[in-house]
C-alpha positions, 0 to 999 in steps of 0.5 A: 649074174645078171646083165642088169647088175652090171649095168646098174653099176656103171654110173658109180663106175664111171663116176670113180673113174672120172674121179681117179682119172680127171678126164671123161673119155679116159674114165669111159675106156677104164669102165669099158675095159672093167666091165669087159675084165669082169665079163671075162672073169665072171667064174672068179666072182663069188656067187651070192657076194655084192658085186659092186666091191669086186667091180671097184677092185677091178677097176682100181687095178686097171687104173694103177696098171695104167698109171704104171704104164703112164710112168715113162710117157707125159700125158697129152691132152687134145684140143678137140677133147676141150672144145667144149670149154673153150668158147662158153656161151653162158657164163658158169655159176662162179661160186659153184666152179670155184668151189669145185676146182678148189675140192679138185685141187685139194683132193690132187694134194692127197696121198693116193691112198687117202684120196682113193679112200675118200672117193670110195667112202664119200662119194661111192658110199661103200662101207668100211669093209668094202673099202677093204675089200677093194683096196686090200688092206685091213678096215683099220688101215681104211679108217686111218687113211679116211682120217687122215685123209679128211683132216688133210683135206680140210687143212688144205681147203681152209688153211690154203695148203701146207703150212710153210716152214721158216728156214734160218 
């Protein structure tokens, strides 16, 4: 495999990592770890196969491992990480900012499996078979998660969230 094949995937890996993490610096660290692991395990990659699903699977596994490690630790946010957003010289485009905020909030309300599937298909453009390869589930499960995720996302965005039950 040529280094250019790996380099070509970096923007997609960063986009997916950012969607998973929600933090630019953490996403960059995750992509770096992914590329290091891919280079160290290059002999395990099937020659002639598509490198993209293999890299996404590595990134996904690293992210899952990180989430498991963080389970016992609270998340901390440094002020230096957000200094550029504390004082803004020009106001943002309110409509786009609100729409993105609503979408990010709605995605956060999805089950992790549904969010992951939606991101891989919708954001990264992977085929159902590639998503199945990345996540290690059958194609039918990918299709089911995608359908349920889209339905739930639509419900949250259009109805304002989960329906409240009346309790007597």
